[in-house]
C-alpha positions in Angstrom: 0.0 -0.1 -0.1 1.2 3.4 -0.8 1.8 6.0 1.8 0.1 9.3 1.7 3.5 11.0 0.8 4.0 8.7 -2.2 0.4 9.5 -3.3 1.1 13.2 -3.2 4.4 12.9 -5.0 2.8 10.9 -7.9 -0.3 13.0 -8.1 -0.5 15.2 -11.3 -0.6 18.8 -10.5 -2.9 21.4 -11.8 -5.8 19.0 -12.9 -3.4 17.0 -15.2 -2.1 19.9 -17.2 1.5 20.4 -17.7 3.2 22.3 -14.9 6.3 24.6 -15.4 9.1 25.0 -13.0 10.2 28.1 -11.2 12.4 29.1 -14.1 9.3 30.1 -16.2 9.1 33.8 -17.1 6.4 35.9 -18.5 8.8 37.5 -21.1 6.6 37.2 -24.1 9.3 38.7 -26.3 11.1 35.3 -25.9 10.4 32.7 -28.5 10.9 30.2 -25.7 8.3 31.6 -23.6 5.7 31.5 -26.5 6.8 27.8 -27.3 6.2 26.9 -23.6 2.8 28.7 -23.6 1.8 26.9 -26.9 2.8 23.6 -25.4 0.3 24.2 -22.6 -2.3 25.3 -25.1 -1.5 22.2 -27.2 -2.3 20.0 -24.2 -5.8 21.6 -23.8 -6.4 20.6 -27.4 -6.1 16.9 -26.5 -9.4 17.0 -24.8 -12.9 17.1 -25.8 -15.4 19.5 -24.2 -19.2 19.6 -23.9 -19.1 23.4 -23.6 -16.3 24.9 -25.6 -16.6 28.1 -23.7 -15.4 26.4 -20.6 -12.0 25.5 -22.4 -11.8 29.2 -23.4 -12.4 30.4 -19.9 -9.7 27.9 -18.8 -7.3 29.5 -21.3 -8.2 33.1 -20.2 -7.6 32.1 -16.6 -4.2 30.6 -17.2 -3.0 33.3 -19.6 -4.2 35.8 -17.0 -1.7 34.5 -14.6 1.0 35.9 -17.0 -0.8 39.2 -17.5 -2.1 38.1 -20.9 -5.8 38.8 -21.9 -7.9 38.7 -25.0 -11.5 39.8 -25.9 -14.8 37.8 -26.0 -14.6 34.8 -28.2 -17.7 34.3 -30.3 -18.0 30.7 -31.5 -20.4 29.9 -34.2 -22.1 26.6 -34.7 -20.1 23.6 -36.0 -16.5 24.4 -36.8 -14.5 27.5 -37.4 -11.6 29.7 -36.4 -11.3 32.8 -34.3 -8.3 35.0 -33.9 -8.1 37.9 -31.3 -5.3 40.2 -30.4 -3.6 39.7 -27.2 -2.8 42.4 -24.5 -0.3 42.2 -21.6 -1.2 43.9 -18.3 -4.1 45.6 -19.9 -1.9 47.5 -22.3 0.0 50.7 -22.0 -1.2 54.4 -21.6 0.5 57.4 -20.8 3.6 59.5 -21.9 7.1 58.3 -22.3 10.2 60.3 -21.3 10.2 62.5 -24.6 6.5 63.4 -24.2 5.1 61.0 -26.8 1.7 59.5 -26.0 1.7 55.9 -25.5 -1.5 53.8 -26.1 -1.0 50.3 -27.1 -1.5 46.6 -26.2 1.6 46.3 -23.9 3.2 43.7 -26.3 3.8 45.6 -29.8 6.7 47.5 -28.3 8.3 44.1 -27.5 7.1 42.1 -30.5 6.7 43.7 -33.8 3.0 43.8 -34.8 2.0 42.4 -31.3 0.6 38.8 -30.8 -2.7 37.0 -31.3 -4.3 34.0 -29.9 -5.9 31.7 -32.6 -8.7 29.2 -31.7 -9.6 26.4 -34.0 -12.9 24.5 -32.9 -15.0 21.8 -34.4 -18.1 19.8 -33.3 -17.5 16.2 -33.2 -20.1 13.4 -34.2 -20.7 12.7 -30.5 -21.8 16.5 -30.0 -18.6 17.3 -28.0 -16.1 20.0 -29.2 -12.4 19.9 -29.9 -10.7 23.2 -29.4 -7.1 24.1 -30.1 -5.4 27.3 -29.4 -2.1 28.8 -30.3 -0.4 32.2 -29.8 1.4 33.6 -32.9 
């Protein structure tokens, strides 16, 4: 019989989703960071959902921990794709040292053109949904 301590050490953390170590940073200008976030989003795509909006809310929650956010996702019937721009920390607004007005997404000054999250969804024969997401 396993001890309680063994059970805890073998248990998957975070509801079975991949968990990063303490070395993870939210520097989204780094391609390695985007690759790690997309790996997490890819793991979400391995599951089927009864209500696809729940998966999108899960993505919003997890990306929110990195200060990333996106607008409302409107999924149509059946299958489709939706792409939304990302913002980090609610964007930037104010003046810089030279007096120029700053009003942007908080990302485009680090990554040329900013970033977006792309959702691809499809309804299966069993009336469940497959949803994949990727940041590009």
